[in-house]
FIKEKOL-229290 format. One record per residue: residue in three letters; x, z, y of N, C-alpha, C in turn. Coordinates in steps of 0.001 Angstrom, whole numbers, plus 500000, padded with zeros to 6 digits. Layout:
AlaXZYXZYXZY/...
***
This chain:
Unk853742265417031977852452265769031186852011265979029896/Unk851258266083029013851701267269027417850975265937027175/Unk851011265719026366849854264427024801848663265187024797/Unk848842266675024480847266267917024371847052268570025150/Unk846316268662025033846081269961026704845329271143025453/Unk845957272386026029846078273317024919845507275084026039/Unk844765275428025461843731276636026188844794277496025585/Unk844553279095026388844913279943025421843326280698025925/Unk843073281252024560842224282145025439842315283217025024/Unk841961284197026178842788286162025492841785286816025468/Unk842100287931025177841646289222024317842219290142025589/Unk841214290346026617841927291233027474841129292638027326/Unk842246293997027002842064295312027238842111295922028491/Unk840738296713028726841243297784029641840985296951030812/Unk841534297553032140840978296708034267842725295811033841/Unk843549296251032875845199295704033381845471294240033020/Unk845530293722034286845709292262034015847452291590034162/Unk848584292370033932849872291940033750850433292630032926/Unk851509292407032091852617293062031315851001293054029938/Unk850065292444029260849879292494028156850107292236027213/Unk849522292961026286850395293280024648849049292332024328/Unk848777290493023507847875289923023521847435289668022029/Unk846654288942021796846378288266020574845244287104020956/Unk846301286165021505845426285251021588844992284331020793/Unk843988283420021275843403281841020256844543280725021254/Unk844516279788020071845251278689021688844415277251020848/Unk843122277019022186841992275933021488842678274717021631/Unk842488273339021237843575272228021248842355271468022229/Unk842693270463022618841822269810023461840992268658022357/Unk841450269166020959839997268110020818838987269374019621/Unk839569270557019558838816271076019852838885272116019123/Unk839961271862018099840460273352017215841056274429017687/Unk840586275427016981840774277060017274841796277205015868/Unk843339277885016854844298278441015950844703279190015983/Unk845253280674015202845331281853015613847082281982015965/Unk847372282838017051848575282467017244849136284050017344/Unk850391284658017130850964285699016512851559286284018512/Unk851178287610018217850997288587019102852475288301019841/Unk851739288347021344853445287808022545853298288664023507/Unk854071288688024083854126289702025586853918288070026056/Unk853276288779027317853276287226028751852438288074029850/Unk853007287757030841852711288036031816851643287200032894/Unk850118286991032581849566285940033169848332286804033948/Unk847816286276034683846833286311035358845314284777034890/Unk843638285774034226842989284129034393842673283371035287/Unk842683281931034755842489281368035974843910280605035810/Unk845086280710035591846115280214036378846898279107034736/Unk847726278806035409848206277836033557849080278822033800/Unk850041278862032621851192279373031912851845278648031334/Unk853638278533031454854326277782031875855426278003030629/Unk855234279507029855856299279727029282855648279280027472/Unk857297279310026966857167278633025615856336279804024793/Unk855699279277024112854785280572022939855096279760021698/Unk855745279836020627855195279831018810855315280091018705/Unk854202279795017184853412280891015450853513279691014744/Unk854140279378013813854518279086012835854500276970013151/Unk853625276373012884854040275205013486853310274813014810/Unk853322275545015353852219274801016733853170276137017380/Unk853466274711018528854325275462019883853280275208021055/Unk853376275638022090852501275587023310853242275751024499/Unk854281274409025351854548274942026475853758274516027644/Unk853068274867027336851830274499028780850438274742028588/Unk849932275777029056848496275107028794847490275991029811/Unk846688276153030210845454277765031281844797278209030410/Unk844880279333030711844535280226030707842898281106031343/Unk841892281029030182840641281369030667840055282512029869/Unk838943283053030146838472284367029695838111283848027903/Unk837392282135027698836424281259027431836981280139027470/Unk836380279753026502836812277748026094835536277421027384/Unk835421276883028027834201276531028564834622275332029384/Unk833621274301029360834073272626029895833436272745030755/Unk833647272323032273833315271782033231832816270567033272/Unk831949270416034315831251268550034878832416267914035501/Unk832798266991036399833782266561037382832401265052037434/Unk831451265229038474831208263121038301831238263372040113/Unk830630261581040497829785261674041825829694259999041617/Unk829823259449042594828768258525042573830299257213043773/Unk830218256432043611830701255264044366830202254012044922/Unk830599253881046220829300253435046708830004252493048254/Unk829856251356048903829149251030049928829593251922051764/Unk829771251667052308828959252303053767827963252082054043/Unk827381251351053558825978250689053650825532251491052616/Unk825710252261051564825031252234050160824520251323048677/Unk825483250105049491825273249563048021826074249891047332/Unk826203250410045811826682250656044160828337249460044459/Unk829016249870043303829910249075043590831005248561042098/Unk829876247874041134831212247810040217831996247988039412/Unk832386248190038147833564247993037882834781248676038105/Unk834602249930038243835472250644039286836414251102038349/Unk837997250987038400838671252657037055838683253174038125/Unk837750254906037439838425256404038169839314256268037328/Unk840734257269038020841416257536036910841648259288037494/Unk841928259731036294841874261660036218843020261866035967/Unk843836262225036793845330263534036343845326264521036549/Unk845690265061035669845885266132035573846153266464034284/Unk845783268592033572846219268790032290845869267751031220/Unk844596266907031488843750266147030838844216264466031341/Unk844705263877030971845141262558032184844316261814031271/Unk843422260967031737841865260010031017842041258956032998/Unk840745257676032541840313256905032898838744256595032354/Unk838382255785033225836850255176032796836601253966033869/Unk835874253606033124835646251917034370833918252612034208/Unk833600252064035367831846252321035873831387251743036150/Unk829946251682036119829031250598037180829117251134038989/Unk828688252700038564828484253432039959828358254980039995/Unk829117255455039218828527256785039057829933256754037834/Unk830714257911037890831372258377036916831360259784036350/Unk831202260266034866831523261581034938832617261655033675/Unk833164263144034308834109263815033362833747265469032933/Unk834157265221031640833425266451030923834713267106030550/Unk835483268459031269836752268707031394836986270420031670/Unk838226270742030311838468271855030257839282272287032046/Unk838879273792031788839484274856033171840898274259033941/Unk840766273630034863842890273738035084843241272955035933/Unk844091272322036662844411271167037776844287269956037331/Unk843719269362038539842947267730038678843201267330039790/Unk843109265764039634843069264896041034841648264087040405/Unk841366263577041044840783262070040673840916260822041810/Unk841080259620041184840779258651042051841019257323042021/Unk840173256681042394839591255285042644839992253687042424/Unk839819252936041801840772251926041432839961250659041794/Unk840463250104041781839717247889041646840213246742042120/Unk840721245972041268840754244804041244840487243787040847/Unk839180243688040212838786243380039314837679242302039570/Unk837596242165041334836898241193041531836571239470040453/Unk835459239260040730835218237865039601835793236419040784/Unk834758237117041708835063236684043101836140237092043845/Unk837726236697044445838239237635045439838137237542046263/Unk837740236338046862836890236628048483835606237014048087/Unk834737237439047667833803237669048004833461238781048763/Unk833435238019049782832531239233051885833989238824052344/Unk835021238228052201836137238017052734836097236247052919/Unk836034236390054542835798234981055093835519234786056567/Unk836266233680057100836651233619058705835857234442059441/Unk835116234877059151834231235756060371834841236803060598/Unk835352237501059556836084239150059324837412239382059978/Unk838393237398059506838999237019060394838997237458062210/Unk837864236407062455837839236063063936837430237884064644/Unk837112238968063172836330240285064074838131240878063816/Unk838733240741063064840357241347063709840937241114064626/Unk841451239932064986841860238808065859841257239245067106/Unk839700239211066915839141240458068551839296241545068496/Unk839403242388067159839794243597067790841281244035068223/Unk842543243204067278843326243039068374843040242588069868/Unk842921241739069964842836241025071502841881242236072443/Unk841263242776072026840813243873072629839259243534073077/Unk838647242729072572837369242357072670836314242926072229/Unk836352242656070483835024243477070221836096244414069253/Unk835509245243069222836633246741069011835553247318067523/Unk836931247031066518835715247817064673835655249449065240/Unk834730249663064667833646250933065427833706251574064545/Unk834227251975063182834217252362062827835519253499062013/Unk836356253978060733837108254326060097837250252999058961/Unk835734253178058754835694252287057440836077250781057978/Unk836044250599058706836118249002059030837666248670059305/Unk838688250141060012839501249831060274840239250061059276/Unk839944250664058056840411250637056840840600249501056134/Unk839132248758055880839131247462055510840012246157055827/Unk840279246555057157840836245623058136842651245114057884/Unk842789247076057547844183247133056923845010247176055186/Unk844622245333054982844927245145054577846018245128052702/Unk846802245342054614849058245671053389848932246978053159/Unk847330247775054035847376249431054002848840250354054496/Unk849184249637055762851054249786056647850264251505057701/Unk848764250931057796848069252250058639848107251560060109/Unk848306250295060856848170249495061289847829248251061349/Unk846722247409061766845939246248061949846413245815062626/Unk847028244260062425848065243176062752847983241851061910/Unk848567240789063020848666239563062275849030239507061224/Unk849676240450060533850580240447059501849823240431058112/Unk848009241902058912847273241254057993845735239876057621/Unk846253239917059329845645238151059233845680237342058153/Unk846944237509058163848277235956057379847482235991056026/Unk847387237883055791847675237864053532845552237191053276/Unk844918238011054455842969237292054458843571236337054332/Unk843913235697054896844211233603055409844104233607053926/Unk845601233800053402846296233784052130844827233752050844/Unk844525234867050587843040235495049485842182234146049971/Unk841605234113051173840734232810051129840819231701050452/Unk842041231328051381842167229920050152843262229983048826/Unk842973231549048698843567231620046947845140231311047097/Unk846012231654047959847579231708047916847725232258047403/Unk846851233363047511847451234796046546845980236068046024/Unk846175236635044765844657236771044390844859238101044201/Unk845712238519045171845299240844045536846172240799046735/Unk846025241923047233846529242384048719847761243042047941/Unk848516243916049376849470244575048715849562245472047468/Unk850012246224046570849756247137045856848674246652044834/Unk848293245381044426847938245119043773846095245469043257/Unk845624245781045155844962245919045155843829244955046490/Unk842796245216045703841465244368046638840464245049047663/Unk840244246728046660839127247518047484840388248996047952/Unk839785249592048628840305251146049214839091251778049076/Unk839623253331048858838058254164048419838529255377049385/Unk837455256371050213838037257594051378836922258570050286/Unk837356259464050274836341260514049871835793260695050730/Unk833993260922050074832880260881051049832737261967052174/Unk833362262890051474833038263468051653834316264468053301/Unk835365263367053379836639263611054058836305263165055710/Unk836052264429056865835979264081058678837038263873058861/Unk837511262569059460838819261846059993839083262786061584/Unk840319263241061734840562263708062438840270263245063743/Unk840519261777063578839984260700064854839984259485064384/Unk838686259338064551838288258116063621838205257221064347/Unk839457256195065617840056255239066064840930254915065581/Unk841974256019064467842720255870064286842636256840062477/Unk842302256092061820842101256525060711843043256596058961/Unk844535256594059662845638256269058459846453257305058708/Unk846747258059057985846641258321056585845393258713056477/Unk844520258466055272843362259411054110843439259754053558/Unk842552259821053010842435261274051921841253260010050402/Unk842175259574049758841905258727049055841522259033047086/Unk841619260427047058841109261141045919841357262538046514/Unk840399263175044917839853264307045227840113265218044421/Unk841169266956044725842075267241043799841215268509043714/Unk841370269302043144841121270731042403842553271238041571/Unk843192272778042757844238272937042050843754274041040642/Unk842195274492040202842484275161039299840874275129039340/Unk840572274104038513839250273665038217838062274758037280/Unk836992275917037922836344276762037360835119276760036924/Unk835066275975037269832873275096037576833209274064037789/Unk831504273493038000831400272211037414831622271797039128/Unk831979270377039138832257270248039860831334268934040563/Unk830072268872040653828855267450040630829353266686041880/Unk828837265740042442828913265053043361830329265022044377/Unk831289264759043438832342264275044149833009262643044594/Unk832015262266045347831636260849045881832667260025046374/Unk832763258869046344833865257880047578833271256865047832/Unk833646256973048923833419255410049301834493254314049442/Unk833969253198049401834473251908049160833945250781049899/Unk835954250213050351836193249153051242836173247705050785/Unk835609246823050696836160245458050227837391245926050951/Unk838227245693050456839998245405051959839457243771052911/Unk840095243539053919839479242235054425838350242373054691/Unk836802242485054162835762242651054237835016243810055783/Unk835228243225056911834940244115057629833431244170058815/Unk833080243244057816831280243399058364830394243549057299/Unk830874244267056357829951244453054991828958243202054518/Unk829577242137054385828715241278053702829553241270052351/Unk830199242101052308830307242249050251829236241354049639/Unk829308240510048027828107240855047318826710239876048021/Unk827154238695049275826557238725049574825899237726048664/Unk824519237548048611823589236006047372823791234809047480/Unk823786234185049150824303233228049013825076233183049858/Unk826467232012050242827169232128050451827084230682051684/Unk827076230927052979826905229433053714825293228833053611/Unk824566230395053932823045230006054160822867230223055964/Unk821973229196056502822030228829057815820695229802058690/Unk821763230439059883820528230903060660820543230226061474/Unk820590228498061431820255227599063047819606226394061453/Unk819160225492062276818236224585061461818976223494061225/Unk819455222830062377821081221830062118822149222485062037/Unk822793222079060346823463222480060190825251221398060556/Unk826536221699060168828080221323060604827377220296059451/Unk827875219361059681827626217726058761829226217639058730/Unk829857217669057267831240216574057532830745215162056359/Unk832033214577057124831778212825056648832459211815056764/Unk832518211026055703833913210076056029833220208374055885/Unk832827207733056393833267206268056491833224206061055570/Unk831638204620055238832718204502053685833738203410053967/Unk834415203878053331835867202625052391835987201974051638/Unk836617200516052152836248199743051216837904199162051457/Unk838936199027050369840884198565050585840844197379049632/Unk841462196789050043842207196282048991842866196473047938/Unk842809195604047029843273195939045885844313195994045739/Unk845566195074046155847251195455046736847532196741048034/Unk846702197692048088847624198664048871847035199705047813/Unk847891201053048250848559201611047110847739202909048244/Unk848242202933048848847783204237049925846092204095050572/Unk845629205293050311844301205408051378844472206448051678/Unk843315205928053598843571206969054143841864207430054376/Unk841504209016054538840008208875054236839691209654055305/Unk839618209048057285839276210524057864838113211230058104/Unk838538212369057766837268213881057949836731213792059150/Unk835523213485059078834618213514060874833744214997060526/Unk833147215082062262832261216034062213831051215821063092/Unk829555216441062706828290215965063732828205217722063672/Unk827385217448064644826622219350064913827799220112064676/Unk828805219909065451829786220507065022829494221178066888/Unk829495221908067289828193223324068326828299224630068096/Unk829510225198069445829662227205069789829778227180068399/Unk831267226364067691831378226510066073832850227780066564/Unk832996228893065653834319229589065989835173229654064836/Unk835045229326063953834848229115062181834386228761061415/Unk835566228061060536834656227941059197835620227632058146/Unk835265227509056521835877227447055133835699226916054097/Unk835867225817053045834904225264052064836299224921051467/Unk835678224300050236836647223252048837836539221422049260/Unk837309221055049424837091219474049401837157218992047915/Unk836310218467047574837119217811045921836442216550045994/Unk837916215665044669838256214640045173838361214491043802/Unk838445213465042925838680212790041192840040212116042258/Unk841015213365041214841984213405041261842845212725039969/Unk842143211801039340842834211368037871843048209441039024/Unk841812209770040086841859208234040565843589208232042111/Unk842676209083042929843712209789043780844925210910043495/Unk845782210508044018846465211342044981846969211940045657/Unk846789212898046341846499213749047748848602213483047551/Unk848291213043049355849677212427049370850315213291050960/Unk849243213712051848849212214404052373848171215251053651/Unk847768215678054390846656215514055526847418215697056325/Unk847330214744056848847626214107058486846519214186059837/Unk847083214230060741846024214242061795845187215445062275/Unk845673216470062053845311217416062089844796218395063295/Unk843376217690063816842981217841065770842988219328065873/Unk842233220080064594841807221312064665842801222755064393/Unk843660222543063583844642223501062750844573223650061555/Unk843491222981060812842762223835059685843891224110059074/Unk844172225073058328845173225549057684844263225560055933/Unk845028225120055055845031224699054487845736224536053041/Unk845511224689051564846155225532050812845738223980049250/Unk847877223275048931847742221787047986847663222155046760/Unk848212223487046448848175224610045246847279223503044523/Unk846036223414044444845162222565042976844942221575043817/Unk845708220752044043845148219594044285845396218334043383/Unk846469218809041991846023218286040692845091218435040367/Unk844071219343040564842777219157040014841470219207040631/Unk842365218377041841841395217161042700840776218582043478/Unk841124219387044451840401220588045048841028221025046330/Unk841104220583047403841353221380048706840725221948049276/Unk841362223384049093840504224321050158840820224318051419/Unk839581224561052821840268224904054146840277225736054646/Unk840429226173055567840028227240056786840822226806057843/Unk839395227469058395839647227426060174839048228467061043/Unk839897229272061770838947230231063095839447229925063880/Unk839646229560064940839811229826066542840644230493066482/Unk841779230292066958843262231506067135842669232949068704/Unk841620231843068992841188233094069774839806234043069740/Unk839051233556069093838071233916068832836997233102069854/Unk837145232417070061836288231538071159835692230646071059/Unk834266230881070786833455229128070478834049227537070577/Unk833460226832070049834429225359070110833209224564069986/Unk833593223323071036831912222734070546833097220833070529/Unk832639220489069570832825218569069073832076218078068952/Unk832860216451069937831633215263069935831438214913068734/Unk830125214305068647829648214068066649830884212502066879/Unk831133212555065626832400211719065018833752212200065213/Unk834249213112065875835301213461065374835544213740064754/Unk837556213245064271838240213697063505838632215075063169/Unk838549215320062468838891217001061560840287217279061283/Unk840506216104060824841784215830060074841875214476059277/Unk842706213777057934843152212954057426843693212575056360/Unk842532213026055656843582213099053818844211211908053923/Unk845344211582053029846148210575053094846402210621050952/Unk846151209982051156845703209474048663846826208455048491/Unk847230208790047794848137207743046937846721207506045806/Unk846776205947045329846163205211044883846739205637042891/Unk845782206051042264846294205657041115845775205127040610/Unk844215204684040264843847203062039407842703203045040358/Unk842270201875040094841465201399040233839691202323041249/Unk839682202003042346838445202220043261837354202187042770/Unk836857203103042401835468202716042148834032203448042774/Unk833474203557044167832442203939044287833027205988044262/Unk833706205785044796834758207679045067834581208237045947/Unk833380209852045489833517210111047068833945211832046824/Unk834236212259048372835002213731048287833565214604048503/Unk833629215149047771832652216427048196832713217506048653/Unk831566218653048986831804219745049664831625220652048061/Unk832250221690048223831863222766047359832794224110047070/Unk832147225124047037833061227029046976834140227050046342/Unk834098225588045231835384226450043599836594227263044516/Unk837346226955045303838248227847046176838112228583046737/Unk837858228132047910837439228702049280835604228684049018/Unk834987229482049252834024229717049330832939228617050881/Unk832299228139050668831773227754051851830964228799052981/Unk831911228718053877830892229664054819831500228671056679/Unk829915229183057493830586228614058637829778229693059670/Unk830963230232060694830033231078061300829634230175063156/Unk829426231434063746829347230825065854829865231787066335/Unk829707231379067931829803232600068702829338233850067843/Unk828442233836068594827681235021067928827759235352066862/Unk828724234772065942829262235504064717828114235675063634/Unk827233234866063889825596233820063037825786233259061872/Unk825865233141060852826146232367059709825044231284060215/Unk826533229664060294825788228217060166825977227792059002/Unk825151226486058235825639225574057321826115225109057199/Unk826367224603056479827514223236056397827313222672055185/Unk827005221260055170827895220157054104828522218967054433/Unk828166218532053632829167216939053417828494216120053211/Unk828035214761053909827381213868053683827982212077053661/Unk827565211838052768828007210133052544828975210337052871/Unk829624208606052538831024208219052776831948208058051042/Unk831059206766051118832059205903049067833199205650049447/Unk834712206009048415835583204817049236835881204431047918/Unk836224202088048311835948201802046545836939200614047615/Unk837374199862046358838119199237046810837606197155046324/Unk838646196567046955838224194852046737838740194630045117/Unk838054195042044224838657194685042863837551193378042619/Unk838427191711041998836913191032041466837004190942040345/Unk835758191316039662836134191303038233835482190376037192/Unk834421189343038959833514188625038598833845187449039461/Unk833222185769039848833171185350040663832778184368040544/Unk831335184512040387829750183735040158828686183580041879/Unk829600184184042291828205184078043602829294184090044581/Unk827875183258045802828617182290046788827877183015048085/Unk828231182109049481827559183007050205826802181632051491/Unk826267181506052390825718180222052674825068180414053371/Unk824886179803054941826038178880055664826748179865056122/Unk828345178751056458829595179636056498830682178770057102/Unk830833179257058741830146179778059959829079180504059717/Unk828591181938059761826948182097060014826865182871061637/Unk825102182414062063825328183603063198824025184690063066/Unk822771183883062879821792184776062347821966185581061580/Unk821795184609059884821928185547058700822754184113057858/Unk823165185280056695823668184532055114822482184794054276/Unk822469183564053593822160183319052195823200184060050617/Unk822937184839049901823999185132048872823424184637047142/Unk823743183081046825823226182608046016823824183659044708/Unk822915184635043928823233184941042387822172185563042209/Unk822240185763040922821297186425040215821567188549040001/Unk820519188931039949821052190314039160821520191340040623/Unk821844191313041814822684191936042703822095193413043261/Unk822844194118042946822334195793043205822531196061044514/Unk823597196517045104824569196429046363825211195432047013/Unk825375195757048113826160194644049599826645194803049855/Unk827983195275050713828771196122051460829188195161052271/Unk829363195712053671829773194492054220831097194908054887/Unk832197194754055034833490195138055264834309194855056518/Unk834509195468057740835630194522058521836445194082058339/Unk837993193946058803839001193745058804839973195278058692/Unk839841195864059220840716197313059405839788198536057587/Unk839279197395056537838408197873055297837542199314055978/Unk836443199284057073835617199928056982834465199529056561/Unk833722200072055719831931199394055607831337200033056706/Unk830756198957057293830411198792057930828580198802058075/Unk827999198138056596827214198000056208826912197990055193/Unk826235199068054983825382198827052953824243199143053279/Unk824471197793051957822591197762051377822503197863050083/Unk821198198036050065820689198397048146819682197654048199/Unk819859196929046874819008195545047127818485196152045134/Unk818674196601044398818320196740043145817477195649042395/Unk818573194538042007818670193741041479818109192180041241/Unk818009191952043220817871190972043749818323189828042829/Unk817732188720043331818098187096043624818101186780044544/Unk819716185544045114819553185269046505818717185422047625/Unk819334186743048028818889187617049008819906187182050188/Unk818997187523051682819116187229052475819758188639053657/Unk820631187974053825821469189364055147821315188798056292/Unk821073190459057178820574189813059097821987189978059281/Unk823351189139059993823896189704060489824085189553061928/Unk823290188638062758823005188475063949823735189661064972/Unk823269190989064570824303191861065260825404192357064751/Unk826288191922063733827628191886063993828458191213065182/Unk829391191737065425830497190775066898830734189637065895/Unk831669188432067123832545187519066278833981187806065745/Unk834064187494064192835038188046063885835055187437062270/Unk835675187706061478835794187752060000835560188729059435/Unk834415188767058262834225189437057553834059189499056320/Unk834120190396055167833856190399053976832859191191053033/Unk832311190485052189831387190885051149831899191227049773/Unk831371192472049445831443193450048394830492192903047710/Unk830031192622046266828987192428046011829475192739044291/Unk828135194034044337827884194848042986826264194281042580/Unk826932193864041000825785193517040076824826194615039677/Unk823694194328038982822917195208038314824058196036036841/Unk824632195059036309825619195641035265827369196061035739/Unk827069195988036910827964196993037420830083195204037639/Unk829274194508037369830360193382037978830761192813039404/Unk831641193262039543832138193242041653832484191924041772/Unk832048190990042466832055190457043728832604190422044737/Unk833451189426045412834328189289046553834354188320047261/Unk834146188005048738833993186690049055833885187056050789/Unk834794185795051238835014186026053527833658185331053654/Unk833437185369055128832063184963055492832996185247057139/Unk832463183793057961832830183818059594831930184393060268/Unk831522185361060971830112184501062291831384184495062972/Unk830175184033063797830366182834065359829266183720066092/
***
């Protein structure tokens, strides 16, 4: 392709179009006009010339013949199949004047006549998996299993994320990798596909290949409304650009939690079972678990009872993304307190009230039920601490005890009752109490540990026996 577009404007005498002796003007893309020497050239108005023409320092090796130097407009819109405008699309122009522009929802080119092709491209989403989640995976699985068919050509194109013309397990694997941020783009460095909006699919159930560009052999008139329909690859239910992720259509959200855990200061390995509540008729969920990586080093994920997928690439940042979709696209119910999986950490330094939180940092929070309705999901409770004694100024009596124990000390803010397995079975907030009494009548007989924290952050620990 030439760096400059050169247009030959020819004065035609008489009615004869072939083998004319002409005195042309040469018009450059910049708008400059030059007089060229008389030359013999066989031409037809409206077609390109490829013969070499030279005059002084000016050389024309390719041009386009017109009766005058008219400019034409080429424009169109770009939106989803539901009509939502797609921002920051790169529209490339290929032809006598190569160009591109980044647009919000509509492109416009002003062109001299010639041969052109226009094609959109987009891989610059700020949130790469916006609109792509476990719901899409389940719908694609259902399509492959012929349970729920993807019923438009645009959904099928969106499902074919590797652009090989087939919707299969390879596409699902790539979508999972995008959600877990193992990859940031699909095959061909793409996140979107585009189709000429006027394209009529010969077979909508088999839309491949499809028309992803609009071309003009000899553009000699304005070309308005040359529009495209865009599909976010992987998003087959058209929820791209959702205002809020994880908004519940049910009044009772899924709850993830871990028990309060207190470990002996001599122990270097910390095991945190992640449990679930209100997990009823659920088909998929995803989220990111955050932890303090300055204190906890992720060692492994064990006892993965539901087969959740995860990505440890971000664990040094204290982020662990998870994704679970029922492989048969069937709803699942788990009893309350069921263990989903167990996080195993190495302790890097002393643990003081560490928590594991639920975020959308890597993989966005999302869950859905057997009817593909969005379900809320949240993380509740669960502190991780250790029995580090930084003060030893308190005592308990009586010891052993049957009904209650009394703690001798001032400015007591919080008390943890811990069993021999390190599980915090009772957490009591006192707010600067003096010599408080704690009921222990409901505890089974055995040895227990008290971890007491004062208002100024000092930690005391003492054992007692429940008769």
